[in-house]
C-alpha atoms as one frame of an Amber mdcrd trajectory, in Angstrom:
protein
  42.967  43.981 -12.259  41.857  46.587  -9.755  38.909  47.285 -12.126  37.702
  43.747 -12.269  37.749  43.508  -8.284  35.837  46.870  -8.175  33.401  45.717
 -10.816  32.903  42.440  -8.904  32.185  44.071  -5.636  29.506  46.308  -7.420
  28.008  43.285  -8.837  28.234  41.731  -5.552  26.802  44.862  -3.879  23.883
  44.833  -6.123  23.085  41.257  -5.768  22.991  41.215  -1.972  21.354  44.654
  -1.463  18.494  44.218  -3.794  15.968  43.266  -0.971  17.318  46.169   1.187
  17.150  48.789  -2.077  13.450  47.507  -2.691  12.299  47.543   0.708  11.236
  43.913   1.194  12.795  43.527   4.529  10.934  46.499   5.937   7.367  45.276
   5.082   4.905  45.878   8.139   3.281  42.525   8.822   0.977  41.630  11.546
   1.272  38.330  13.201  -2.645  37.208  13.698  -3.136  34.520  16.506  -6.610
  34.025  15.643  -7.845  30.384  15.356 -10.795  29.806  13.315 -13.060  26.718
  14.177 -15.012  25.935  10.806 -16.726  23.199  12.326 -18.990  25.685  14.322
 -20.880  28.595  13.185 -21.538  31.933  14.986 -25.354  31.734  14.115 -27.026
  28.713  13.079 -29.580  28.528  10.251 -32.978  29.745  11.122 -36.618  29.937
   9.601 -38.640  33.106   9.591 -40.508  31.791  12.695 -37.185  31.553  14.580
 -35.719  35.081  13.846 -37.080  36.822  16.830 -35.092  34.465  19.341 -31.856
  35.851  20.544 -30.510  33.084  22.609 -28.134  30.724  20.374 -29.118  27.486
  21.668 -32.771  28.287  21.672 -32.499  29.504  18.049 -30.819  26.359  17.140
 -33.615  24.368  18.753 -36.232  26.232  17.108 -34.766  25.419  13.889 -34.491
  21.691  14.418 -37.847  21.640  15.738 -39.343  23.384  12.731 -37.391  21.259
  10.127 -38.707  18.117  11.826 -41.960  19.309  11.929 -42.301  20.306   8.439
 -40.637  17.074   7.097 -42.824  14.966   9.320 -46.073  16.792   8.094 -45.148
  15.873   4.510 -44.266  12.145   5.153 -47.456  11.752   7.189 -49.414  12.865
   3.904 -48.033   9.923   2.020 -49.421   6.506   2.285 -46.852   3.666   2.254
 -47.606  -0.051   1.868 -45.210  -2.402   3.793 -44.801  -6.270   4.344 -43.020
  -6.469   7.365 -42.873  -3.994  10.575 -40.185  -1.389  10.512 -38.539   0.157
  13.600 -35.596   2.089  12.312 -33.791   5.443  12.474 -32.491   6.749   9.120
 -30.251   9.897   8.744 -30.938  12.475   6.278 -28.042  14.833   5.301 -29.209
  18.162   4.314 -27.065  21.097   2.925 -28.132  24.544   3.660 -26.171  26.866
   1.344 -24.953  30.455   1.780 -28.254  31.560   0.037 -30.550  29.595   2.529
 -31.552  26.971  -0.053 -31.916  23.518   1.473 -31.057  20.426  -0.526 -30.771
  16.464   0.089 -27.194  15.596   0.174 -27.600  11.728   1.103 -29.974   9.482
   2.948 -28.475   6.781   5.123 -30.695   3.808   5.663 -30.590  -0.034   5.940
 -31.126  -2.406   3.031 -34.245  -3.764   4.510 -35.807  -0.182   4.615 -34.898
   0.501   1.119 -36.583  -2.761   0.009 -39.714  -2.126   2.062 -40.023   1.640
   1.258 -38.359   2.029  -2.093 -40.002   5.525  -2.704 -38.899   7.008   0.545
 -35.875   8.862  -0.716 -38.198  10.281  -3.593 -40.858  11.476  -1.184 -37.968
  12.887   1.287 -36.590  14.882  -1.733 -39.738  16.414  -2.466 -40.551  17.023
   1.055 -37.194  18.996   1.310 -37.890  20.844  -1.910 -41.066  22.190  -0.210
 -39.289  23.566   2.767 -38.980  27.463   2.831 -35.912  29.352   2.371 -33.833
  29.822   5.688 -31.596  32.419   6.571 -28.208  30.822   6.231 -25.692  29.968
   9.069 -23.246  32.859   9.772 -19.493  32.765  10.511 -17.619  35.904  11.361
 -20.182  37.950   9.629 -20.390  35.840   6.401 -23.111  33.662   5.252 -21.684
  29.988   4.934 -22.999  26.604   3.745 -23.637  24.176   6.597 -24.517  20.646
   6.894 -27.371  19.405   8.903 -28.125  15.562   9.926 -31.680  14.969  10.438
 -32.501  11.813  12.179 -35.835  10.207  11.307 -37.357   7.323  13.252 -39.466
   5.142  10.977 -41.933   2.913  13.004 -44.464   0.821  11.264 -46.346  -2.028
  12.717 -48.376  -4.571  10.755
């Protein structure tokens, strides 16, 4: 009987002390209290012309102005025919991947505009494909994919 009790105590000791024997309880772990906001980047994407700007807000403004100008210049080169006057704002969602390649994700416009200018999405797609590569956005030192919403005002009078 004494042998059974002793065997039981040895088995119980092994089962309860495995964590202590393997050192699981003594792992050095650091508690990080850093909160990462993934909706904001540290450095916004930029074209080569904007690289020399150091101020974050001015650099972002340069990127916005440059992309607006380049797409506007492409749209002006196309001739559209319309039946009714148009005064609308469309939203073009661009995806700028971590390698700096810009792609059209989606275009949001009214049904009337889609009927009046059925080739607009195709022209925008080609305009975006002609954009030069950009330096991607940076978050904590790592290039990241970002989304940019480009508002375009379409105003056309008969």
